[in-house]
N, C-alpha and C positions, 0 to 999 in steps of 0.2 A: 504525501501525507494521507494517512488512512481516513476514509470517510467515517464519521461518527455513526455508530449503529443506532437505529431507531429503537427506543424502548418498547417492548411488546404492549404495555398498557396504553400507548398512544394510538393504538389501532381503533380505539373507541371514539377518538376526537371527531366531532361533527357528525356522529352517527345518527343523532336525533335532530340535527339542525345546525345552521351556521350563524345564528344570531350573535354569538359571542366570539366569532372568529377574529383573531388578532388581539383579543382582550387579555391582558395579564391580570390575574386575580390572586391576591395574597389571602390565604385562608388561615386565620389564627385560631388555634384550638386550645381553649383554656381547660382547667381541671374540673370539669363537671362529668357526671356519669353519662351525660348525653354526648360525650366526646366520640363514642363509637359511631354516631350518626354522621359525623363530619366526613367520614370516608364516602358515604353515599352521596353527600352534597358535592364533594370534590368530583366524583365521577359524573354526576348530573351536569355540572358546569362544563366538564370536558366534553360530554356528549353533545353539547351545544356550541362547541368550538373553542372554549377558553383554555388558556395555559395557566395551570394552577400550581402555586408554590405554597407549601404548608409550613406554618410556624407552630411548634408544639411546646407547650409548657412542661416543666418537670412533673407537675401533678398529672397532666394528661398523658405523659409518657408512661406512667405507671398503669394507666388504664388501657392505652393502645400503644403498642410499640412503634417507634418512629419508622422502622423499616416497612411497616404496613402502609404508611403514607407515601413512602418512596415508591413502593410497588403500585399503589393506586394512581399516582400522578405522573410517574416517570421522571420527576424532578427531585433534586436533593432536598432534604428536610432541614429546616433551621431549628436547632434545639439550643444553640448558644451563639453568642456573638464573638467573633474572632477578628484577627487582623484582616480578614477579607472584607470587613465592614458590611456585613449582611444587611443591616438595617438601612444603610445608604443604597445598597444595590436594589432593594425591593421597594423602598418607601420614599426615596428622594423625589424631587420634582420630575414628573413625567415617567417615572420608572414603572409604575403600575397604574391600572385603570380603576381598581377597586380593592379595598381591604375589607374582608368580612371577618368578624369575630363570632365563631360558632363552635361550641356554645360560649357565651360570655358570662363570666361569674361576677358577683358583686365586687369582688376584689379587683378584677380587671377594669370594671366600670369606674371604680373609685380612683384608680391610678390614672386613667385617661382624663377624668375630670380634674384631678389635682396636678397633672403634669409630672407624675412620678414615673421614672423609667428605669426601674431596677431589675427588670426581666427582659428577655428578648421580645416578648409580645408587647410589653409596655413601651419599650424603646421604639419599636417599629410603629406603634400607634402614635407616639409623640412626634416622630419624624413625619409620618403620613398626615397627621393633623396639621402640622406646620406647612407642609408642601401642598396642602389643599387636595390631597387624594381623597375621593369619597370614601366614607367609612360606614359600614352596615353592621349593626349590633343586634345579635339574637340572644337575648338574656335567658338564663336558666338557673334557677335556685329554688329554695323552699319559699313558700308563699310568705311566711313571716319575715324572711330576709327581704323579699321584694317590696313588702309594705313598710320596711324600716324607714324612718324619716330621713336618715342620711342617704340611703339608696334613692329614695324618691327625689331628694334634693339634687343628687347627681344627674338623674334622668332629666329633670326640669332644666338644669344648666346646659345639658348637651343636646336637648331635643331639637333645637334649631340649627345645630352645628353638624350633627351626624344623623343617619337614619336608624330607626329602631323597628324591629319586627316584634310585635307583642308576643309574650309567651302564652301558652295555653294553661289556664288554671284548672288543674286536675289533681284530685286526691291530696289537696293541701300543698301542692307544689306548682311553681311557675315553670312549667316545662318548656323547653326550647321548641320553637316552631318546627314543623316537619321539613325535611330537606326540599321536598317539592314546593312548599310554600315559599321558602327562601329563593329557590330558583325562579319562580314566577315574579317575585319582587325584583330580582336582578334583571330579568328580561324586560320588565316594564321600565326599569331605570335606564336601560340602554335603548329605549324607544321601540320595544317590541309591540306590535299591534295585535290585539286579540281577535280581530275581525275574522281571520282565517284559522285561528287556533282550533285544532282538532277537527277541522272540516275535512271531509274525505273527498279526494280529488283523483279522478282517473284520467291519465294522459296517454297519448301515443306520440312517438317521436322516431326520427331516423327513417332511412329508406327501407324498402323491401327488395329482396332478390327473387327472381323467378327462374327456375331451372329449365334449361334447354335439354341437357342431359345431366348425368351425375357430376360432371366436371364443369360444364359451361353454364353461365347464367346471363340474364339481362337485368340491368338495374339502373339507378340514377346516381347522381353525384351528391346527394344530400349527406351532410356531415352529422345531422342530428343536433346541431348546435342550438338552434332556436328552442326546440323542445326541452333540451337538457337545461338551458339557462332558465327557462320558465319553471321547470320542475325544481331547480335549486332555489329560486326565489320563493316558491310556494312552501318548500320544506323550511326555509329560513323564517317564514311567517308563521310556522307552527302547524301547517296542514299535514295531513296524513296522505302521502302521495303514492299512488300505484302507477308505475311507468311501464307501458308496453313498448318495448324498445327494439327496433330493427338494428341491423349491423352498421350503426353509425360510428364515426371516428371519435366522438366526444365521450369522455368518461361520465357516466351517470352520477348524480349527486349521492353522497352518503345520506342515509336517513330515508331514502325512497325505497319502496318495494319494487324491484325491477323484474319484469317478465321478459326474457329474451325470446325473440322470434326471428324468423328469416323471411318467409313468404307472405304475400298479401292475405292468403287464406289463413295462415297461422295467426296473423294479427287480427283478422276478423273473428276467428274462433276464440282467441284470448279475450278480446274486448267483450264479445257476447257472453262468455263465461263469467267475466268480472261483473258485468251489469246485472247479474243475478243478485248481487249485493247492492246495498244502498250507497249511492254517492251524492255528494252535494254539488259537485262541479265535474263536468266532463270536458276535456280539451283535446281536440284531435289535431295534433301538430305534425303528424307523420307525413312523409313524402311517399305515399303508397304508389306502387307501380301502376301506370295507366293501362298497361296491357300485360297479359300473361300468355305464354305459349299454349296453343290449343292442345298440344300433346307434348309430354316430356318423355324423351327416349329413356328406356330402362338401362341401356348401356351406353358407354361413351361412343359418340360418333367418330368414326375413323378420321384421323388427320389427313389421310390421303384422299378423302372424298373432296372433290373439287368444288362442289356447290351445295349449300344447305338452304332450304326454304323453310322459313318459320311462319306458320299460320297462328295468328293470335286472336284473342277475343277480349272484350272489355273486362277489366278487373272487377272484383267484388265491390270496390268502393264506388 
């Protein structure tokens, strides 16, 4: 059986953090001109680890082609309900972790409040509402529609049952919140702590190797695991991590800026150079070599040489 090829768009998953890793999010896109911003929201959610499936209304499809959503998320886009029972697949008990309606129109809001399910989005919301999947609504409409008594009644009815992100009142319109604001709301919903958000952290991790000659080295057996796990947790908490990393066996986390080094001197120079910038936290978790050869041979020592004496001196750390 052929292995399924990874969609190129999935390369960005967890590139900014892993707070949403393992979370399945359904993004419903209703027919507002703000629909174009939903692409950015989908990508932001993915960059923090989420698996995003888009449900696009007929009206939204006229503004943004469904293929664009497939390109953005790597997942099939739901534009109609078929015998595959898409609404059950994504919104039944435990099938998803969150349903976001972005942008949400007055029409979509009214259907959710009244239990009307005559469109794919409305049906998915009805199923999700019944199966207790959290729903997040980001309204977008003209200010006069937002202030309509029927719309206000629907908001009041739903306010204790779903989450709302307030629109921005600009130029007579209730404009949808910015994708970044929606992302922050989602991160907080899943327990994201803002204590380390945007804090700048410099870390070292992994071993160093010290050259005896161009081929032979002395080193230690550090895998880099401790430093890499710490870096991953910091990235997940929203920190901006710079990782100065020796030749460890562990894969550094996505979302961290990684500076690869080999020797103790290279690590020392890299850290010294980075410290010209401002950091909030510095963590030195590398297993730097205790000793380095006093002299590195410029050419390979002959294998026929019966004995090699290595004179060493204390490393820079």
